[in-house]
Steps between C-alpha positions, in 0.01 A plus 500: 500500500723738691362832617602752234445873505732648761566869437876432487490183290205615289710524184643150544156348554371683190775348284422154639129524424523676164122532461377860518776615740334829593165349588660206681721719720203721590290197593782358715543831680126527565482144634802555724355824638162335567670204671711729718188693604317177583801375697483810719 
């Protein structure tokens, strides 16, 4: 699966998933933030 949840393309990823858009976008954002912190 492609990485979905960018702040800019959040809406597009939500429409692609379709399952609980709000929760999904929040989870993606949290995972991206945690990954960025780990990368640093």
